[in-house]
N, C-alpha and C positions, 0 to 999 in steps of 0.2 A: 694285248695280243700281238704287239709288234707292228701295228699298222700306223701309217701316217694318216691323220684324220683331218678332214676339212669340214668345218661346221658351216652350214648354210643358214643365214639369218635373214629376217625380213625387214630389218631396220638398221641403217648404218650407224645409229647411235649405240648399237650393241656390239660393234666390231671388236671390242676389247674383251669380250667374255671368253675368248678361246683359252686364255690362261687358266681361268677358273674351272672350266670344264675339262681341260686337258687336251683340247684340240690343238693341232699344230698351227692352224690359222683359220680365220673366218672369212667368208665372202658373202656379200649382200646379194641374195638371189633376185632382188628387184632391180639390180643394176643392169643397164644395157650391155655392160661389158663382162657379164658373169662368166661366160665361156672363156674369154680371153684371160680373165684374172685367174681362173682355175688352172688353165694351161700354162700360165706364167709360173705358178707354184709347182705344178706337176708336169714337167715338160713332155713326158710321154702320154699324159692323160691319166685319168683315174682307172683303177681296176674294178672297183665295186661301188655301187650307189645303193643306199637304203633310203627310201622315201615313203611317206604316207600319202597315198593318192598318186595319180599319174599325170597331173596337169602340167608338170614340167618335164615329162619324159623325153621329148625331143631335145630339149636343152641339155638334159643329163647325158644323153647319148653323145651329143657333140663334145662333151667333156671327157669322153672315155678313151681308153687305150685299147689296142687290139686284144681280143679275147675277154672283154669286160663282162661283168655280171651286174644286172640291175634287179633289186628286190623291191617290189612295191607292196607295202602293207596296206590293205584296205583300199580297193579301187574307188570307193566313194569320195575319198579326199576330205578336205576341210569342209565341215558343215554337211557331210553326207551327200554332196552334190553328185549327180550322175551325168556324165557327159561323155560323148564319144571322143576318142583320141586317135589321131592317125600318125603312123610312123613310116619312115622310108625303109622298106624291107631290103632294098638294094644296099643301103648303108649298113643295115644290120648284118646282112650276109657277108659283105666285104670285111667288116670289122670282126666277124665271128663272135658276135655278142650273144648274150643270153639274158632273157627277161623272165623273171618269175613273179607271179602275183600270189600274194599270201592273204587269204581271208579266213580267219579262224572262226568267224560267226557261223559259217555253214558247215564246219567240220564236226565229225562225231566225237564222242567222249574219248575214245581210244587215241585218236590223233592229237587232241588237245593234251591228253595225259603225256604223250611222247614229247610234245613241245616243252611241257613243264619239266619233265625229267631231263631233257637236254639243257634247259636253263639252269636247273639245279646243279648239274655236274659241270657245265662249262662257264657259267656266269656267277652263280651264287658264291663260290669261294672268293671271287674278287669283291663282291659286295661285303662279305664278312670281314675282309682285310681292308675295307674302306678304299679300295682302288677304283671302285665304281660307286659314286654317291649321287643319288637323284637330287636335283636342285628344285626347291620349292620357292616360288617367287612371292605369291600372295596366298593367304589363308582366310577364307570367309566362313562365318557361321552359316549353318543351313538356312537360317531365315533370310540370308542375303544371296541366295543362289542366283537370282536374276542379275545382280551386279557382277557376280563371277562370270556368268555367261557373256555379259556385255564386255567385260575386259578381254575375254577370249576373242570375241568378234572383232574388237578393235586391234587385236594383235599387239596389245600393250603389256607384254610381259616377257621375261626371260626365265624360262623354266616352267615348272608346273604350277597350276593353280589348284588348290585343294579346298574342300568344303568340310568343315568340322561338323560332325553329326551329334554334337552334344545337346542340341535342341534347347539350349538356354540362351538368353540374351547375353552376349559376351562383349558388347561394346564395339562391334564393327570389325571390319577386316584390318589386317595389318601386313606390312611388308616384312617378309622373312629376312633374317640376317644370316 
């Protein structure tokens, strides 16, 4: 889509994954210098932030350029936690920023259908052309769903963790290549 992409990762061991995913560069969001590092790469700041949950909202705003947009998918964040978040509306006003919260769970069928139609027209052609390829890190049999959840909680993965629904003993989980 012609955008410069910054991948935010939670483990500095994974800083080299940007080439695999097509990101222009990665920044460890647990770093004390996250905002500085982002602004070093994008001197004006970023124009758009997409995040799951809003726990890092203030940090993301500090990385932004004038007229930015932030889209938050699912306010619950990691683990479905619900916590209040405060932001400085003065900064929001000066920077002419826009924050949008997207929560599909509470939307009706027609709205969800319109989202799917948009994905089908805007994103699906790139998936078919293999320009967008989801990365699966580990695959567990359904009998080991607890281990899959433990790996997610440890944040010990790069990409998605899937669960095979074959209901057969398959010899355990394996790292995807």
